[in-house]
C-alpha positions as CSV (number, residue, x, y, z in Angstrom):
1,M,85.4,127.2,101.0
2,T,87.0,126.9,97.6
3,P,87.3,123.3,96.5
4,Y,91.0,122.1,96.6
5,T,92.4,119.4,94.4
6,F,95.9,117.9,94.4
7,T,97.1,115.3,91.9
8,R,100.4,113.6,91.5
9,Q,101.6,111.4,88.6
10,N,104.1,108.9,89.8
11,G,105.7,108.1,86.5
12,T,107.2,111.4,85.7
13,S,110.4,112.2,83.8
14,K,112.1,113.2,87.0
15,V,111.7,109.6,88.3
16,V,113.1,108.2,85.0
17,V,116.1,110.5,85.3
18,I,116.7,109.4,88.9
19,L,116.5,105.7,87.9
20,I,118.9,106.2,85.0
21,G,121.3,107.9,87.5
22,V,121.0,105.1,90.0
23,Y,121.6,102.4,87.4
24,A,124.6,104.4,86.0
25,A,126.1,104.7,89.4
26,L,125.7,101.0,90.1
27,L,127.1,100.0,86.8
28,A,130.1,102.4,87.4
29,L,130.7,100.7,90.7
30,V,130.9,97.3,89.0
31,I,133.1,98.5,86.1
32,L,135.4,101.0,87.8
33,F,135.7,99.6,91.3
34,D,135.1,95.9,90.5
35,A,132.1,95.8,92.9
36,A,130.4,92.5,93.3
37,W,127.7,92.3,90.6
38,W,125.3,90.4,92.8
39,L,125.6,93.0,95.6
40,M,124.8,95.8,93.0
41,G,121.9,93.6,91.9
42,L,120.5,93.5,95.4
43,L,120.9,97.3,95.7
44,S,118.9,97.7,92.5
45,L,116.0,95.9,93.9
46,A,115.1,99.1,95.9
47,T,114.2,100.7,92.5
48,L,111.5,98.1,91.7
49,P,108.6,100.2,93.2
50,A,109.6,103.2,91.1
51,I,109.7,101.0,87.9
52,W,106.2,99.6,88.9
53,D,104.8,103.1,89.1
54,I,106.3,104.1,85.7
55,V,105.0,101.0,84.0
56,H,101.5,101.3,85.4
57,D,101.5,105.1,85.2
58,S,99.9,105.3,88.6
59,S,98.6,108.5,90.1
60,A,97.5,109.8,93.5
61,S,95.1,112.6,94.4
62,L,93.3,114.4,97.2
63,T,90.2,116.6,96.9
64,L,88.7,118.7,99.6
65,D,85.3,120.5,99.1
66,Q,82.5,121.7,101.4
67,E,81.1,118.2,101.9
68,Q,83.9,115.6,101.6
69,L,87.6,114.8,101.7
70,R,88.4,112.2,99.1
71,W,91.7,110.6,98.2
72,H,93.0,107.8,96.0
73,T,96.4,106.3,95.4
74,G,96.7,103.4,92.9
75,K,93.8,101.1,93.7
76,R,93.2,102.4,97.3
77,Q,90.7,105.1,97.8
78,G,88.7,106.7,100.6
79,E,86.4,109.5,101.6
80,I,85.3,111.2,104.8
81,E,82.4,113.6,105.4
82,V,83.8,117.0,106.4
83,K,81.3,117.3,109.2
84,D,82.8,114.2,110.8
85,V,86.4,115.7,111.0
86,D,87.5,116.9,114.4
87,F,91.1,118.0,113.4
88,F,94.1,117.1,111.3
89,R,97.3,115.9,112.9
90,F,100.7,116.5,111.1
91,D,103.5,114.3,112.5
92,T,107.1,115.0,111.5
93,R,109.0,111.7,111.4
94,W,112.7,111.1,112.0
95,D,113.4,111.2,108.3
96,F,111.7,114.7,108.1
97,S,108.7,113.4,106.1
98,V,105.3,114.4,107.4
99,R,102.5,112.0,108.1
100,V,98.9,113.4,108.0
101,T,96.2,111.8,110.1
102,V,92.5,112.8,110.1
103,V,91.0,112.6,113.6
104,L,87.3,112.2,113.5
105,T,84.8,113.5,116.1
106,S,84.2,109.8,117.1
107,G,87.9,109.6,118.0
108,K,88.8,107.3,115.1
109,R,92.1,108.1,113.3
110,I,92.5,107.7,109.6
111,R,96.0,108.1,108.1
112,L,96.1,109.6,104.7
113,P,98.4,107.8,102.2
114,D,101.7,109.7,101.8
115,E,101.4,109.6,98.0
116,S,98.1,111.5,98.0
117,V,99.0,114.2,100.5
118,P,100.1,117.6,99.0
119,P,103.3,119.3,100.3
120,H,102.6,119.7,104.0
121,R,103.0,123.5,104.3
122,Q,100.6,124.1,101.4
123,F,98.1,121.5,102.7
124,E,98.2,123.0,106.2
125,D,97.5,126.5,104.8
126,V,94.5,125.1,102.8
127,L,93.1,123.3,105.9
128,Q,93.5,126.3,108.1
129,S,91.9,128.6,105.5
130,A,89.0,126.1,105.4
131,G,88.5,126.4,109.1
132,F,90.0,123.1,110.3
133,R,92.1,122.8,113.4
134,V,95.6,121.5,112.6
135,E,98.0,120.1,115.2
136,R,101.7,119.6,114.6
137,H,103.8,117.0,116.4
138,H,107.5,116.8,115.8
139,F,109.7,113.6,116.2
140,T,107.4,111.5,118.4
141,V,108.6,108.0,119.1
142,F,105.2,106.4,119.4
């Protein structure tokens, strides 16, 4: 198996452009449509996690090799021995995002942090080429 590494920088220029667009839209609502400034301020609170990531230049990564699956996001990190993995479960949620869970041979389930997981189709191909069983579940309620 070829070692696989995925890294994501959270403070990219794309995020900065999106934040500028959001603030410009909120400011335009206040100026052009006389929207309540306090309401626009409340809406801008949703951008605080993105600003936090930019200021702290946080990153997330996932590495898979013959012996271990390792990941980190911010200050959280984890690792699993490959021999302990039974299969990977991909759950499509109602917002069309995909949650990845590692199911161990002991039955324990470990959810991988969304930030550290590669694009799900690419990750599924990597796992299948490495010989892992992958289960997909779409739009489950529980």
